[in-house]
N, C-alpha and C positions, 0 to 999 in steps of 0.2 A: 306212194303217191295217193292223193285224194281221189275218191271215186265220184265226187260230186260233179254236177254239171257246171261247166265254165263257159260262159258266153262272151261274145264280142259285141259291145254296144255300138249302134249305128253312129252316134255322135263322134266316135273316134275317127271315123272315115265317112263323114256325111256326104262327101262329094261322090261317093260310090252308090250305084243303084242297089236296090235290095238284093238282086241276084248276084251282082258283083261282090257285095259284102259277104254273102254266103260262100262264094268261091274263095274269097280271101281268108275267111275264117277256117275253111276246110284246109287250105294250104298251110296255115299257121298252127293247126292242131287244136282248134276250139271245137267244143261239142255243139254249140248253139250260137244264135245271134239274137240281138235286140233290133227290131226293124222299125224305122220311122215311116209309118204308113198314114199318118195324119199330121198336118202342119201344127207346130207348137204355137206359132203366132201368125198374125196376118201377113207378116213379111218373111215367113219361112218358105222360101221358094223351093228348097230341097225337099221339104216334107210334102209340098204340093205335087212336085214331080213324082216322088216315090209312091204316092197314093194312087197313081193311074192304074186302072185294072190290068193293063198289059204288063206293067212292071211287077204287079203282085203275082200274076200268072207265071212270069219268068222266075220269080223268087221261089214259088212252089216247086217248079221243075228242078231248080238248082238244089233245093233241099232234098228232093227225092233222089237226085243223082249223086249227091255227096254224102248223104246221111246226116247232115247238119240240121239240128232242130231249131225251132223258134221259141226262145224263152219268154220274150214279151214283145208287145207292140206298143209304140208310142206315137205321138204325144197327144193325149186327150186333154187339151187345154180349155178350161172353162173361163169365159169372160161373162160380163153381165148379161149378154144376149144369147148365151149358149144354152140350147135345150139338149138333153141327153139323146133324144131320138135322132139328132143330126149326125150322130156317130154310128148309126146302125150299119152303113156299108162297111166301115172300118172294123166294127165288131164281127161282122160276118166273115170278113177277110181273115181276121185274126183266128177265128175258130177254124176256118178251112185250112189254115197253115199249121194248126196244132199248137198254137201258142198257149201258154199257161197264165200269163199275167198281162194286164193293161196298165200302162203308166199314166197317171193323172196329175196334171198341174192346175193350180188355181190362180187366175188373174182377175178375180172378182172380189172387190173390197168388201162386199156384203157377204160375209161368210155364212150367215144364216141361210140366205138364199142358196149359196153353193152347197151347204150341207144337205139341203132337201134334194137338190139335183144330183149330188153325189150318191145319195141313197138310191135314187131311181136308176142311175147309171150302173151302180153295182148290181142291182137286180137284173138289168138287161144283160150284163156280163155273166152273171151266175147262170142265167138261163141258157147260155151258150158254153158252159163249162169253163169259164174264164173268171179270174179274180181281179178286180180293180185295186190298184195300189196307189195311194196318195203320196206324192213326193213333196217334201217340204224343201224350199229353196229360199235363202235369205233375201233374194231380190224379187220374190213373188208375194202374193197376198197371204200365203201360208208359209211363214218364215221359219218356224221352229218345230222341233219334234213334239213339243207339248201341244201346239196348235193342231198338228196333224192327228195326234192321238185322240184329242177331244172330238175332232170332226168325224172320225170314222166310227165313233161309238154309235151303236144302234144300227149300223149298216153291215153289209157283207164285205166291205172294203178293208184292206190292210194298209200298213204304213211302209213306204219304201225309204230305206236309209242309203244315202250316198255318202261315202266316207268324207268327201270334200265339203259337202253342204253341212254335214253334222259338225265338223270342225269350225266352219265359218259362221255357223249360227250360235256359237258359244257353248255348245253342248259336247259331251264325250260319251264313250261307250258305256260308262256306268249309268248314264241316264236312260238307257234302253230298258232297265229294270222297271221303269214306270209304264212301259208299254207291254200289254199282254203278249205272251209268246205266240199266241195264235194270230196276232196281227202282223207278225214279221214273216215274210215269205222268202224273198231273196235280197241280196245286197249288191250295191254298185261299188266297185272298187277302183281306186286310183291312189296316188300319193301326192303330197304337197308339203311345202314348208309350213311350220306352225303359224308364221306370220304371213299374211297375204302379200304377194309381190305387187309392185306399183302397176297401175292400170285398171284396177277395179275388179270386183268379184265376177262380173259377167264375162269379162275378157279372160280371166283366169280359167273359169269354168269351161269355156268353149274352145280356148286355144292354147292353154299353158299349164296343163296338168303334168304330173310326174309319173313315171313308171312305178307300179307298186313295189315297195321295198327300197326305194331310192330317196324317199323324203323323210318327214318327221311325224307322219300321222301314226297313231297307235293301231295299226291294222290287225295285228295279232289279237289284241284285246277286243277289238270290234268284232272280229269273226268268232271269237270265243263266246260271244253273247247270242249267237245264232245256233240253231240246231246243227249237229255235225254234218248233215247232208244238205244244208241249205245251198241253193244255187248261187253262183257268183256271176255278175255281169261286169266285165272290165270296160269301164267308161273313162278313157284317158287320152283325150285329144291333145296333141302337142304339135303345133306348126313347126317348131324348130327340130324336133326329133324326126318328124316325118320327112322334112327336107333333107336331113342328114342320113337317115337310114333307108328311106324309101318306104312305101306302104307295106310291102311284105316283110321287110326287115323290122319295121316297128311292130307289126302284128306278131311276129315270132318272138320278139323281145318281150312284149307284153304277156304272151302266153307262158313263156319260160319264167318270167318274174313272178307272176301270180301263182304259178305252180310252186315256186320256191317258198313264197309266203305261206301257202297252205301246208306244205310239207313241214315247215317249222312249227305250225300249229298242231299238226297231227302227232309229232314226236312226243310232246308232253302228255297228250291224251293217251297214247299207247303205253307210256310208262305208268300213268295212273291206273290204267286198266290192268296192267301186269301186276302192280302192287296189290290191287284189290283182289286179284285171283290168288296171290300168294297168301294174303291174310285169310282168305276163305279156306285155304288148305291147312292152316295151322291147327 
C-alpha cells in the first residue's frame, strides 16, 4: 500500500460542513481533507457558510478528535476587484488548521494584474507556512497548464493539476515535463471518459465525475510524473453515485479505488527498484 497522504476534497460532498466532512473522511479511511473555507464565486453559498468562524472551530476539533489532517484550503478566487489581503482571515484559519496548501483560481481576464496579486498572495501564504497553488480550469481565465506555469514564475506559488481539467484543457501527463518539478505539490484525482459527456464542462466538473480507475483518464501515467510521496486529493463529485451509494458508501468506494490506482503504480516502481539492486550486486 502507498504511504502517501490521501485526502478527500470538499467539492465531492460540498453539502457537508467542514466538521462533517472530516468525520466522513475518517469513517472512509482518508488521511486528510480539502476544506472549502472561502467562497469560490459570489454565488458560492456553501463556501460562504463553511467560512463561518464557528464552523472552522468545529472542523479543528473534529480533526483533533479523528486524527484527520487538512491537506489544503480552498477556494481563493481572484476577480478584477480582489485584493490578496481580503483573504487574510482564511489564511489564518488555514494555518491554524495545519493546512499545507491553498488552492487559487483566477477569474480575472487581466492576467498581468492577477500575476502581481498572486505573487503578493503567495508571499502572505509563505509567511504562514502555506503554499499557494494555482489551478488551471478550462472555464476560468487561466485555462491551461502552460498559462498556469507562466503565471507562477517568479513567485512562491505552485501549479495544481486536476486530472479532469488537464484532460479537458487538451493536455496530457507528458506535458508536465514543461513544469518544474518544484512547482508540483499535490494532485487532484478523479476519472472521466476521454470525450466530455453532454451538459458542458462545468456540470461535469461539479456533478458528474467518475471514480478513479473506472474511466479513461491516464491516471497511472499522471501520478508517475509526480514525486513518489506526493499527496493525492480525491475530488470526484457524482450526483448519481451519491444517490445510489449514499455519502459514506461513495466515500469508501473512492478511498478503495484510489488505493487500487496507487497500488498499481507502486508495483512497477518496486520491480524497477528490485532490478536496480540486483544489477548493483552483479
